[in-house]
C-alpha positions as CSV (number, residue, x, y, z in Angstrom):
1,M,17.3,-7.9,8.0
2,E,15.6,-5.7,5.1
3,K,13.5,-7.6,3.2
4,R,11.2,-5.1,1.6
5,N,12.4,-4.9,-2.3
6,T,10.0,-1.8,-2.9
7,T,10.8,1.5,-1.8
8,R,8.5,2.9,0.9
9,V,7.7,6.6,1.4
10,P,5.7,8.4,3.9
11,F,2.4,9.1,2.8
12,H,-0.9,10.0,4.9
13,V,-4.2,10.0,3.5
14,R,-7.6,7.7,4.8
15,A,-7.6,4.3,4.0
16,V,-10.0,1.9,4.6
17,I,-9.4,-2.4,5.6
18,A,-11.8,-4.9,4.7
19,H,-11.6,-8.4,6.4
20,D,-14.4,-10.6,7.4
21,N,-17.5,-8.6,6.4
22,R,-16.1,-5.4,8.3
23,S,-14.6,-2.1,7.5
24,I,-11.6,-1.1,9.6
25,E,-10.6,3.2,8.9
26,G,-7.2,4.5,9.6
27,E,-4.6,6.7,8.1
28,V,-1.6,5.8,5.8
29,R,1.6,6.1,7.4
30,N,3.6,4.7,4.4
31,L,3.1,3.0,1.0
32,S,5.1,1.1,-1.7
33,T,4.1,-0.9,-4.9
34,G,4.7,-3.6,-2.2
35,G,2.7,-2.9,0.5
36,I,1.1,-0.2,2.8
37,L,0.9,0.6,6.7
38,V,-2.1,2.0,8.1
39,R,-2.6,3.9,11.4
40,T,-5.6,2.7,13.0
41,E,-7.3,3.0,16.6
42,E,-9.3,-0.9,15.7
43,E,-8.3,-4.3,16.7
44,V,-5.5,-5.8,15.2
45,I,-6.5,-8.3,11.9
46,P,-4.7,-11.6,12.4
47,T,-1.3,-11.9,10.8
48,G,-1.7,-13.9,7.0
49,S,-5.0,-12.6,7.2
50,P,-6.7,-11.3,3.3
51,V,-7.7,-8.1,3.4
52,Q,-8.9,-5.4,0.9
53,V,-7.6,-1.8,1.2
54,S,-8.8,0.6,-0.5
55,I,-6.9,4.3,0.1
56,F,-8.5,8.0,-1.1
57,L,-6.8,10.4,-2.9
58,Y,-8.2,13.6,-3.3
59,G,-7.4,16.7,-5.6
60,S,-8.8,19.7,-6.0
61,S,-10.7,19.0,-8.4
62,S,-11.1,15.2,-8.6
63,S,-11.0,12.1,-5.9
64,L,-9.6,8.8,-6.8
65,T,-9.8,5.8,-4.6
66,L,-7.3,2.3,-5.4
67,N,-8.0,-1.1,-4.5
68,M,-6.0,-3.7,-3.3
69,A,-5.9,-7.1,-2.4
70,G,-3.4,-8.1,0.3
71,K,-3.0,-10.3,3.6
72,V,-1.7,-8.9,7.0
73,A,2.1,-8.7,6.8
74,R,1.8,-7.6,11.1
75,A,-0.6,-5.6,12.9
76,A,0.6,-4.3,16.5
77,G,0.6,-1.2,18.3
78,G,-2.7,0.4,16.6
79,D,-0.6,0.0,12.9
80,I,-1.4,-2.8,10.7
81,A,1.2,-3.6,7.8
82,V,-0.4,-5.3,4.0
83,Q,1.4,-6.9,1.8
84,F,0.0,-6.5,-2.1
85,T,-1.5,-9.7,-3.4
86,E,-3.3,-8.0,-6.4
87,L,-3.6,-4.6,-7.7
88,D,-4.9,-3.9,-11.3
89,L,-2.4,-2.1,-13.6
90,D,-4.2,1.2,-13.1
91,S,-3.4,1.5,-9.1
92,F,0.2,-0.1,-9.6
93,I,1.2,3.1,-12.2
94,H,-0.6,5.4,-9.7
95,L,0.9,3.9,-6.7
96,R,4.3,3.9,-8.4
97,N,3.8,7.6,-8.9
98,I,3.2,8.7,-5.9
99,V,6.2,6.6,-4.6
100,A,8.5,8.6,-7.5
101,R,6.9,11.9,-6.1
102,N,7.7,11.4,-2.9
103,A,11.1,9.2,-2.8
104,T,13.9,11.1,-1.5
105,D,16.5,8.8,-3.6
106,D,15.7,9.4,-7.1
107,E,18.4,7.1,-8.6
108,A,17.3,4.3,-6.1
109,I,13.9,4.4,-7.4
110,L,14.7,4.5,-11.0
111,E,17.3,1.3,-10.3
112,E,13.8,-0.5,-9.0
113,Y,11.5,0.7,-11.6
114,Q,14.4,-0.4,-14.3
115,R,14.3,-4.0,-12.7
116,F,10.9,-4.7,-12.6
117,K,9.5,-7.4,-13.8
118,P,6.0,-7.8,-14.3
119,E,6.2,-11.5,-13.3
120,D,7.3,-10.8,-10.0
121,H,4.3,-8.2,-9.5
122,P,0.7,-9.5,-8.5
123,L,-0.9,-7.4,-10.7
124,E,-4.4,-8.6,-11.9
């Protein structure tokens, strides 16, 4: 049964997950405004653990780092799924734009954004 209420899209950029004074590097496999899936070669982080996630976006003339707080939803087989618990408004807007540009179902995205209620999302 699908529990997600946000559209998840494939996206491939570098990510770092910080947990217990460690930094675990990996590659984003997919993301949404509600969470992220990162492929890593590192050991897994226990489910429910609080983490900080940074993703690194690069363009031809600029770079941008998005930072989000979250908790590990699951970790197995080299993948770490993180549910965001806090993100600032700028990060949310960048994530929303990434999802909108990479989604295959434009109508679903429009409906999702029309249903958006700030009080239901972990914005700082």
